Backbone as JSON Lines, residues from 0, in Angstrom:
{"i":0,"aa":"M","n":[-3.81,-0.04,-10.15],"ca":[-3.66,-0.67,-8.9],"c":[-5.04,-1.14,-8.31]}
{"i":1,"aa":"Q","n":[-6.04,-0.32,-8.5],"ca":[-7.36,-0.6,-7.92],"c":[-7.88,-2.0,-8.48]}
{"i":2,"aa":"P","n":[-7.73,-2.27,-9.81],"ca":[-8.26,-3.6,-10.26],"c":[-7.48,-4.76,-9.56]}
{"i":3,"aa":"V","n":[-6.18,-4.51,-9.31],"ca":[-5.43,-5.64,-8.65],"c":[-5.94,-5.91,-7.23]}
{"i":4,"aa":"V","n":[-6.13,-4.78,-6.51],"ca":[-6.7,-4.91,-5.17],"c":[-8.06,-5.55,-5.17]}
{"i":5,"aa":"F","n":[-8.89,-5.15,-6.14],"ca":[-10.26,-5.78,-6.3],"c":[-10.17,-7.19,-6.54]}
{"i":6,"aa":"A","n":[-9.26,-7.58,-7.43],"ca":[-9.13,-9.02,-7.83],"c":[-8.6,-9.83,-6.59]}
{"i":7,"aa":"G","n":[-7.7,-9.2,-5.85],"ca":[-7.18,-9.84,-4.6],"c":[-8.28,-10.07,-3.57]}
{"i":8,"aa":"M","n":[-9.13,-9.03,-3.39],"ca":[-10.27,-9.13,-2.48],"c":[-11.29,-10.2,-2.94]}
{"i":9,"aa":"A","n":[-11.52,-10.24,-4.24],"ca":[-12.46,-11.31,-4.76],"c":[-11.88,-12.71,-4.57]}
{"i":10,"aa":"A","n":[-10.54,-12.78,-4.82],"ca":[-9.9,-14.09,-4.55],"c":[-9.89,-14.47,-3.1]}
{"i":11,"aa":"L","n":[-9.71,-13.48,-2.23],"ca":[-9.72,-13.76,-0.83],"c":[-11.04,-14.25,-0.33]}
{"i":12,"aa":"I","n":[-12.15,-13.58,-0.84],"ca":[-13.44,-14.03,-0.51],"c":[-13.78,-15.43,-1.03]}
{"i":13,"aa":"G","n":[-13.23,-15.72,-2.24],"ca":[-13.49,-17.08,-2.82],"c":[-12.71,-18.15,-2.06]}
{"i":14,"aa":"V","n":[-11.46,-17.81,-1.56],"ca":[-10.74,-18.84,-0.88],"c":[-11.29,-19.07,0.49]}
{"i":15,"aa":"I","n":[-11.7,-17.98,1.15],"ca":[-12.34,-18.18,2.53],"c":[-13.68,-18.88,2.51]}
{"i":16,"aa":"T","n":[-14.39,-18.6,1.4],"ca":[-15.65,-19.37,1.19],"c":[-15.35,-20.74,1.04]}
{"i":17,"aa":"L","n":[-14.39,-21.11,0.14],"ca":[-13.96,-22.52,-0.07],"c":[-13.6,-23.17,1.28]}
{"i":18,"aa":"Q","n":[-12.86,-22.46,2.04],"ca":[-12.38,-22.94,3.33],"c":[-13.54,-23.3,4.27]}
{"i":19,"aa":"I","n":[-14.52,-22.4,4.37],"ca":[-15.61,-22.56,5.22],"c":[-16.48,-23.78,4.74]}
{"i":20,"aa":"I","n":[-16.75,-23.8,3.43],"ca":[-17.59,-24.9,2.86],"c":[-16.92,-26.17,3.08]}
{"i":21,"aa":"S","n":[-15.6,-26.23,2.81],"ca":[-14.89,-27.55,2.93],"c":[-14.8,-27.99,4.39]}
{"i":22,"aa":"R","n":[-14.63,-27.09,5.35],"ca":[-14.69,-27.49,6.79],"c":[-15.95,-28.02,7.27]}
{"i":23,"aa":"V","n":[-17.06,-27.34,6.76],"ca":[-18.38,-27.68,7.24],"c":[-18.87,-29.03,6.66]}
{"i":24,"aa":"F","n":[-18.76,-29.16,5.33],"ca":[-19.25,-30.27,4.64],"c":[-18.29,-31.39,4.21]}
{"i":25,"aa":"F","n":[-17.05,-31.12,4.17],"ca":[-16.11,-32.12,3.71],"c":[-14.87,-32.1,4.64]}
{"i":26,"aa":"T","n":[-13.76,-32.53,4.17],"ca":[-12.52,-32.42,4.83],"c":[-11.84,-31.06,4.46]}
{"i":27,"aa":"A","n":[-11.26,-30.41,5.36],"ca":[-10.69,-29.1,5.22],"c":[-9.7,-29.12,4.08]}
{"i":28,"aa":"V","n":[-9.7,-28.11,3.22],"ca":[-8.73,-27.94,2.18],"c":[-7.57,-27.25,2.87]}
{"i":29,"aa":"G","n":[-6.36,-27.91,2.87],"ca":[-5.27,-27.4,3.65],"c":[-4.62,-26.07,3.17]}
{"i":30,"aa":"W","n":[-4.64,-25.9,1.88],"ca":[-3.91,-24.67,1.38],"c":[-4.7,-23.37,1.47]}
{"i":31,"aa":"T","n":[-5.94,-23.48,1.77],"ca":[-6.84,-22.26,1.78],"c":[-6.41,-21.24,2.8]}
{"i":32,"aa":"E","n":[-6.01,-21.74,4.04],"ca":[-5.62,-20.78,5.05],"c":[-4.34,-20.03,4.7]}
{"i":33,"aa":"E","n":[-3.44,-20.74,4.07],"ca":[-2.15,-20.15,3.64],"c":[-2.37,-19.16,2.55]}
{"i":34,"aa":"V","n":[-3.19,-19.47,1.54],"ca":[-3.47,-18.57,0.46],"c":[-4.17,-17.32,0.89]}
{"i":35,"aa":"A","n":[-5.09,-17.51,1.89],"ca":[-5.88,-16.35,2.47],"c":[-4.91,-15.46,3.17]}
{"i":36,"aa":"R","n":[-4.02,-15.99,3.94],"ca":[-3.02,-15.22,4.7],"c":[-2.1,-14.35,3.73]}
{"i":37,"aa":"F","n":[-1.65,-15.09,2.69],"ca":[-0.73,-14.33,1.69],"c":[-1.55,-13.35,0.98]}
{"i":38,"aa":"L","n":[-2.74,-13.6,0.53],"ca":[-3.56,-12.56,-0.12],"c":[-3.86,-11.33,0.78]}
{"i":39,"aa":"L","n":[-4.06,-11.64,2.08],"ca":[-4.34,-10.51,2.93],"c":[-3.07,-9.6,3.09]}
{"i":40,"aa":"V","n":[-1.93,-10.27,3.1],"ca":[-0.7,-9.47,3.19],"c":[-0.55,-8.56,1.9]}
{"i":41,"aa":"W","n":[-0.77,-9.13,0.77],"ca":[-0.55,-8.38,-0.52],"c":[-1.68,-7.31,-0.61]}
{"i":42,"aa":"I","n":[-2.9,-7.63,-0.18],"ca":[-4.01,-6.66,-0.34],"c":[-3.78,-5.48,0.67]}
{"i":43,"aa":"T","n":[-3.19,-5.82,1.79],"ca":[-2.88,-4.7,2.78],"c":[-1.88,-3.74,2.26]}
{"i":44,"aa":"F","n":[-0.8,-4.26,1.7],"ca":[0.21,-3.38,1.19],"c":[-0.25,-2.61,-0.09]}
{"i":45,"aa":"L","n":[-0.93,-3.3,-0.97],"ca":[-1.49,-2.63,-2.14],"c":[-2.49,-1.66,-1.88]}
{"i":46,"aa":"G","n":[-3.38,-2.0,-0.91],"ca":[-4.43,-1.04,-0.44],"c":[-3.82,0.21,0.15]}
{"i":47,"aa":"A","n":[-2.7,0.01,0.95],"ca":[-2.02,1.13,1.51],"c":[-1.48,2.08,0.36]}
{"i":48,"aa":"T","n":[-0.99,1.39,-0.7],"ca":[-0.55,2.2,-1.84],"c":[-1.64,2.96,-2.44]}
{"i":49,"aa":"L","n":[-2.82,2.41,-2.57],"ca":[-3.96,3.16,-3.09],"c":[-4.3,4.31,-2.23]}
{"i":50,"aa":"A","n":[-4.28,4.1,-0.87],"ca":[-4.67,5.14,0.05],"c":[-3.63,6.27,-0.07]}
{"i":51,"aa":"F","n":[-2.32,5.92,-0.16],"ca":[-1.27,6.93,-0.27],"c":[-1.44,7.71,-1.52]}
{"i":52,"aa":"Q","n":[-1.81,7.07,-2.64],"ca":[-1.96,7.64,-3.9],"c":[-3.13,8.69,-3.85]}
{"i":53,"aa":"R","n":[-4.13,8.42,-3.15],"ca":[-5.34,9.3,-3.05],"c":[-5.33,10.23,-1.85]}
{"i":54,"aa":"G","n":[-4.27,10.15,-1.07],"ca":[-4.17,11.13,0.05],"c":[-5.12,10.78,1.18]}
{"i":55,"aa":"R","n":[-5.42,9.47,1.32],"ca":[-6.47,9.01,2.27],"c":[-5.94,8.43,3.54]}
{"i":56,"aa":"H","n":[-4.62,8.46,3.79],"ca":[-4.06,8.05,5.03],"c":[-4.43,9.02,6.13]}
{"i":57,"aa":"I","n":[-4.45,8.55,7.31],"ca":[-4.8,9.38,8.49],"c":[-3.77,10.57,8.59]}
{"i":58,"aa":"A","n":[-4.36,11.7,8.76],"ca":[-3.43,12.92,8.89],"c":[-4.13,13.88,9.77]}
{"i":59,"aa":"V","n":[-3.35,14.51,10.69],"ca":[-3.78,15.55,11.5],"c":[-3.22,16.85,10.92]}
{"i":60,"aa":"T","n":[-4.02,17.65,10.31],"ca":[-3.54,18.79,9.54],"c":[-3.92,20.18,10.14]}
{"i":61,"aa":"F","n":[-4.56,20.24,11.26],"ca":[-5.08,21.51,11.73],"c":[-3.97,22.46,11.99]}
{"i":62,"aa":"V","n":[-2.79,21.99,12.5],"ca":[-1.67,22.92,12.75],"c":[-1.1,23.45,11.45]}
{"i":63,"aa":"V","n":[-0.95,22.59,10.55],"ca":[-0.31,22.95,9.24],"c":[-1.35,23.89,8.48]}
{"i":64,"aa":"D","n":[-2.59,23.54,8.57],"ca":[-3.58,24.41,7.89],"c":[-3.67,25.83,8.55]}
{"i":65,"aa":"A","n":[-3.25,26.0,9.78],"ca":[-3.31,27.32,10.37],"c":[-2.07,28.18,10.07]}
{"i":66,"aa":"L","n":[-1.08,27.62,9.53],"ca":[0.16,28.32,9.19],"c":[-0.1,29.24,7.98]}
{"i":67,"aa":"P","n":[0.69,30.26,7.9],"ca":[0.73,31.1,6.76],"c":[1.11,30.27,5.45]}
{"i":68,"aa":"L","n":[0.68,30.76,4.31],"ca":[0.84,29.95,3.08],"c":[2.29,29.48,2.85]}
{"i":69,"aa":"R","n":[3.29,30.28,2.98],"ca":[4.66,29.86,2.76],"c":[5.1,28.81,3.74]}
{"i":70,"aa":"L","n":[4.85,28.99,5.05],"ca":[5.15,28.03,6.0],"c":[4.4,26.73,5.82]}
{"i":71,"aa":"R","n":[3.14,26.79,5.44],"ca":[2.35,25.6,5.13],"c":[3.01,24.77,4.04]}
{"i":72,"aa":"Q","n":[3.4,25.55,2.98],"ca":[4.09,24.85,1.9],"c":[5.39,24.16,2.32]}
{"i":73,"aa":"L","n":[6.19,24.8,3.11],"ca":[7.43,24.28,3.67],"c":[7.18,23.05,4.53]}
{"i":74,"aa":"A","n":[6.09,23.15,5.38],"ca":[5.75,22.02,6.19],"c":[5.28,20.81,5.35]}
{"i":75,"aa":"R","n":[4.63,21.02,4.29],"ca":[4.18,19.93,3.42],"c":[5.35,19.39,2.69]}
{"i":76,"aa":"I","n":[6.22,20.19,2.25],"ca":[7.49,19.69,1.67],"c":[8.26,18.82,2.57]}
{"i":77,"aa":"A","n":[8.41,19.27,3.81],"ca":[9.1,18.51,4.81],"c":[8.41,17.13,5.01]}
{"i":78,"aa":"A","n":[7.07,17.14,5.16],"ca":[6.33,15.92,5.39],"c":[6.54,14.95,4.21]}
{"i":79,"aa":"V","n":[6.51,15.39,3.0],"ca":[6.7,14.59,1.83],"c":[8.12,14.01,1.76]}
{"i":80,"aa":"L","n":[9.13,14.89,2.13],"ca":[10.49,14.45,2.24],"c":[10.66,13.24,3.26]}
{"i":81,"aa":"V","n":[10.0,13.42,4.44],"ca":[10.05,12.35,5.44],"c":[9.42,11.12,4.89]}
{"i":82,"aa":"A","n":[8.22,11.26,4.29],"ca":[7.54,10.1,3.71],"c":[8.38,9.37,2.64]}
{"i":83,"aa":"L","n":[9.05,10.23,1.79],"ca":[9.9,9.75,0.76],"c":[11.16,8.95,1.4]}
{"i":84,"aa":"G","n":[11.69,9.5,2.41],"ca":[12.8,8.91,3.06],"c":[12.42,7.55,3.72]}
{"i":85,"aa":"F","n":[11.17,7.5,4.27],"ca":[10.66,6.32,4.87],"c":[10.47,5.27,3.83]}
{"i":86,"aa":"M","n":[9.89,5.64,2.68],"ca":[9.65,4.66,1.62],"c":[10.94,4.1,1.0]}
{"i":87,"aa":"V","n":[11.96,4.96,0.86],"ca":[13.23,4.46,0.41],"c":[13.81,3.52,1.42]}
{"i":88,"aa":"A","n":[13.78,3.79,2.7],"ca":[14.23,2.89,3.72],"c":[13.43,1.5,3.61]}
{"i":89,"aa":"L","n":[12.09,1.65,3.51],"ca":[11.26,0.42,3.4],"c":[11.61,-0.41,2.15]}
{"i":90,"aa":"I","n":[11.96,0.27,1.05],"ca":[12.4,-0.47,-0.18],"c":[13.63,-1.27,0.16]}
{"i":91,"aa":"V","n":[14.59,-0.62,0.79],"ca":[15.89,-1.44,1.09],"c":[15.63,-2.46,2.12]}
{"i":92,"aa":"I","n":[14.98,-2.19,3.26],"ca":[14.67,-3.18,4.26],"c":[13.86,-4.29,3.74]}
{"i":93,"aa":"G","n":[12.82,-3.98,2.96],"ca":[11.95,-5.03,2.39],"c":[12.69,-5.92,1.43]}
{"i":94,"aa":"Y","n":[13.57,-5.32,0.65],"ca":[14.41,-6.12,-0.29],"c":[15.39,-7.06,0.47]}
{"i":95,"aa":"R","n":[15.97,-6.56,1.51],"ca":[16.86,-7.41,2.31],"c":[16.05,-8.48,3.03]}
{"i":96,"aa":"Y","n":[14.94,-8.16,3.52],"ca":[14.08,-9.09,4.22],"c":[13.64,-10.21,3.23]}
{"i":97,"aa":"M","n":[13.36,-9.8,1.95],"ca":[13.07,-10.77,0.96],"c":[14.23,-11.79,0.71]}
{"i":98,"aa":"Q","n":[15.4,-11.21,0.61],"ca":[16.59,-12.07,0.4],"c":[16.88,-13.04,1.57]}
{"i":99,"aa":"V","n":[16.66,-12.48,2.83],"ca":[16.91,-13.3,3.97],"c":[15.94,-14.52,4.01]}
{"i":100,"aa":"Q","n":[14.71,-14.23,3.62],"ca":[13.6,-15.29,3.66],"c":[13.54,-16.13,2.48]}
{"i":101,"aa":"S","n":[14.48,-15.91,1.51],"ca":[14.34,-16.55,0.14],"c":[14.49,-18.09,0.27]}
{"i":102,"aa":"F","n":[15.09,-18.57,1.3],"ca":[15.35,-20.04,1.4],"c":[14.09,-20.69,2.01]}
{"i":103,"aa":"Q","n":[13.29,-19.92,2.63],"ca":[12.06,-20.51,3.32],"c":[10.98,-20.75,2.37]}
{"i":104,"aa":"K","n":[10.3,-21.92,2.51],"ca":[9.14,-22.27,1.66],"c":[7.9,-22.29,2.6]}
{"i":105,"aa":"S","n":[6.72,-22.0,1.97],"ca":[5.51,-22.03,2.75],"c":[5.13,-23.45,3.07]}
{"i":106,"aa":"A","n":[4.34,-23.65,4.1],"ca":[4.04,-24.94,4.61],"c":[3.22,-25.82,3.64]}
{"i":107,"aa":"S","n":[2.18,-25.32,3.16],"ca":[1.25,-26.08,2.32],"c":[1.64,-26.11,0.9]}
{"i":108,"aa":"L","n":[1.84,-24.93,0.34],"ca":[2.07,-24.79,-1.09],"c":[3.56,-25.01,-1.58]}
{"i":109,"aa":"R","n":[4.48,-24.94,-0.55],"ca":[5.89,-24.96,-0.85],"c":[6.38,-23.84,-1.73]}
{"i":110,"aa":"L","n":[5.71,-22.78,-1.55],"ca":[5.95,-21.51,-2.33],"c":[7.1,-20.74,-1.72]}
{"i":111,"aa":"S","n":[8.06,-20.26,-2.41],"ca":[9.13,-19.43,-1.86],"c":[8.48,-18.25,-1.23]}
{"i":112,"aa":"M","n":[8.95,-17.93,-0.03],"ca":[8.45,-16.84,0.76],"c":[8.92,-15.52,0.07]}
{"i":113,"aa":"T","n":[9.87,-15.61,-0.79],"ca":[10.26,-14.38,-1.53],"c":[9.06,-13.71,-2.22]}
{"i":114,"aa":"Y","n":[8.18,-14.54,-2.79],"ca":[6.98,-13.99,-3.47],"c":[6.02,-13.32,-2.47]}
{"i":115,"aa":"V","n":[5.93,-13.86,-1.33],"ca":[5.01,-13.28,-0.32],"c":[5.63,-11.91,0.15]}
{"i":116,"aa":"Y","n":[6.95,-11.85,0.4],"ca":[7.53,-10.59,0.92],"c":[7.86,-9.6,-0.13]}
{"i":117,"aa":"A","n":[7.8,-10.01,-1.4],"ca":[8.04,-9.03,-2.45],"c":[7.21,-7.85,-2.46]}
{"i":118,"aa":"V","n":[6.01,-7.94,-1.96],"ca":[5.1,-6.86,-2.0],"c":[5.62,-5.66,-1.06]}
{"i":119,"aa":"I","n":[6.45,-5.89,-0.15],"ca":[6.99,-4.79,0.71],"c":[7.79,-3.83,-0.17]}
{"i":120,"aa":"P","n":[8.85,-4.27,-0.83],"ca":[9.57,-3.23,-1.63],"c":[8.79,-2.71,-2.86]}
{"i":121,"aa":"I","n":[7.88,-3.57,-3.39],"ca":[7.1,-3.18,-4.49],"c":[6.19,-1.99,-4.16]}
{"i":122,"aa":"A","n":[5.42,-2.21,-3.08],"ca":[4.53,-1.15,-2.63],"c":[5.29,0.09,-2.17]}
{"i":123,"aa":"A","n":[6.38,-0.13,-1.53],"ca":[7.12,1.03,-1.08],"c":[7.64,1.84,-2.23]}
{"i":124,"aa":"A","n":[8.04,1.13,-3.32],"ca":[8.56,1.77,-4.5],"c":[7.46,2.65,-5.12]}
{"i":125,"aa":"V","n":[6.27,2.08,-5.2],"ca":[5.17,2.81,-5.81],"c":[4.81,4.04,-4.97]}
{"i":126,"aa":"M","n":[4.73,3.87,-3.66],"ca":[4.47,5.0,-2.82],"c":[5.6,6.03,-2.88]}
{"i":127,"aa":"A","n":[6.86,5.62,-2.97],"ca":[7.95,6.52,-3.16],"c":[7.76,7.31,-4.39]}
{"i":128,"aa":"W","n":[7.28,6.65,-5.51],"ca":[7.08,7.41,-6.77],"c":[5.99,8.48,-6.53]}
{"i":129,"aa":"Y","n":[4.97,8.12,-5.88],"ca":[3.83,9.03,-5.62],"c":[4.33,10.24,-4.71]}
{"i":130,"aa":"A","n":[5.2,9.94,-3.73],"ca":[5.72,10.97,-2.92],"c":[6.61,11.85,-3.72]}
{"i":131,"aa":"L","n":[7.34,11.33,-4.66],"ca":[8.26,12.11,-5.51],"c":[7.35,13.04,-6.44]}
{"i":132,"aa":"V","n":[6.33,12.56,-6.97],"ca":[5.38,13.37,-7.69],"c":[4.76,14.52,-6.9]}
{"i":133,"aa":"D","n":[4.43,14.21,-5.64],"ca":[3.93,15.19,-4.72],"c":[4.96,16.26,-4.45]}
{"i":134,"aa":"L","n":[6.18,15.86,-4.28],"ca":[7.27,16.77,-3.96],"c":[7.54,17.7,-5.16]}
{"i":135,"aa":"V","n":[7.46,17.2,-6.37],"ca":[7.63,18.01,-7.54],"c":[6.56,19.06,-7.65]}
{"i":136,"aa":"E","n":[5.3,18.53,-7.44],"ca":[4.15,19.42,-7.51],"c":[4.23,20.51,-6.46]}
{"i":137,"aa":"L","n":[4.68,20.23,-5.28],"ca":[4.78,21.2,-4.25],"c":[5.91,22.22,-4.54]}
{"i":138,"aa":"L","n":[7.02,21.74,-5.09],"ca":[8.13,22.6,-5.48],"c":[7.76,23.55,-6.63]}
{"i":139,"aa":"L","n":[6.85,23.06,-7.49],"ca":[6.4,23.91,-8.6],"c":[5.27,24.82,-8.21]}
{"i":140,"aa":"G","n":[4.81,24.74,-6.92],"ca":[3.76,25.56,-6.46],"c":[2.36,25.08,-6.66]}
{"i":141,"aa":"R","n":[2.17,23.83,-7.08],"ca":[0.89,23.31,-7.35],"c":[0.35,22.59,-6.12]}
{"i":142,"aa":"T","n":[0.11,23.36,-5.1],"ca":[-0.38,22.73,-3.83],"c":[-1.77,22.28,-3.94]}
{"i":143,"aa":"D","n":[-2.58,22.77,-4.83],"ca":[-3.96,22.33,-4.96],"c":[-4.02,20.93,-5.37]}
{"i":144,"aa":"A","n":[-3.04,20.38,-6.13],"ca":[-3.01,18.97,-6.49],"c":[-2.69,18.08,-5.38]}
{"i":145,"aa":"V","n":[-1.94,18.53,-4.37],"ca":[-1.58,17.72,-3.17],"c":[-2.69,17.83,-2.15]}
{"i":146,"aa":"D","n":[-3.39,18.95,-2.11],"ca":[-4.41,19.14,-1.06],"c":[-5.64,18.35,-1.37]}
{"i":147,"aa":"G","n":[-5.94,17.97,-2.59],"ca":[-7.28,17.38,-2.99],"c":[-7.34,15.94,-2.43]}
{"i":148,"aa":"D","n":[-8.57,15.39,-2.55],"ca":[-8.8,14.03,-2.1],"c":[-8.19,13.03,-2.97]}
{"i":149,"aa":"D","n":[-8.05,13.35,-4.32],"ca":[-7.64,12.35,-5.28],"c":[-6.42,13.02,-5.96]}
{"i":150,"aa":"K","n":[-5.2,12.72,-5.54],"ca":[-4.05,13.43,-5.97],"c":[-3.53,13.02,-7.36]}
{"i":151,"aa":"H","n":[-3.7,11.79,-7.67],"ca":[-3.0,11.24,-8.79],"c":[-3.92,10.62,-9.87]}
{"i":152,"aa":"G","n":[-5.09,11.22,-10.07],"ca":[-5.93,10.94,-11.23],"c":[-6.76,9.68,-11.16]}
{"i":153,"aa":"S","n":[-7.41,9.5,-10.01],"ca":[-8.41,8.39,-9.99],"c":[-9.7,8.92,-10.6]}
{"i":154,"aa":"A","n":[-10.54,7.97,-10.94],"ca":[-11.78,8.31,-11.67],"c":[-12.88,8.8,-10.64]}
{"i":155,"aa":"E","n":[-12.58,8.68,-9.32],"ca":[-13.6,9.0,-8.31],"c":[-13.76,10.54,-8.19]}
{"i":156,"aa":"E","n":[-14.92,10.93,-7.9],"ca":[-15.16,12.32,-7.73],"c":[-14.8,12.67,-6.22]}
{"i":157,"aa":"P","n":[-14.19,13.86,-5.96],"ca":[-13.84,14.24,-4.72],"c":[-15.13,14.46,-3.83]}
{"i":158,"aa":"H","n":[-15.11,14.14,-2.51],"ca":[-16.19,14.37,-1.67],"c":[-16.27,15.8,-1.17]}
{"i":159,"aa":"P","n":[-17.44,16.42,-1.06],"ca":[-17.54,17.74,-0.67],"c":[-17.21,17.96,0.83]}
């Protein structure tokens, strides 16, 4: 997932650079604003997936951390179940939204908006998978795998 987000960021930088250069020196290239917007949507959802994978979303854990071990584990299981439920709902809602918008075409590229909105159920499905893996790890008593900075095997070293 990280190479895809990196490629999206590089493409976004390239498109915005083209947009700036064309507006300053030539006639504006019309499709650049639309492509930049669509890339930003995809990068946002895929980046959220990366953050979810690595346990980097904002969390206030001081209450859970203060609980006894068994209650802490139950609270984490409950949190993962809530996240999993949200992701399943987002898959369904995102898929329905994709279908509703399927007739619509983008203004410049005439691209079906289905492709733009497809990232919603895709990212939610990937995050649901990660939540399911977390749930299994918690149920098996492997809380150290869920507590770490890098839950699902990234090459980065955890920060001290």
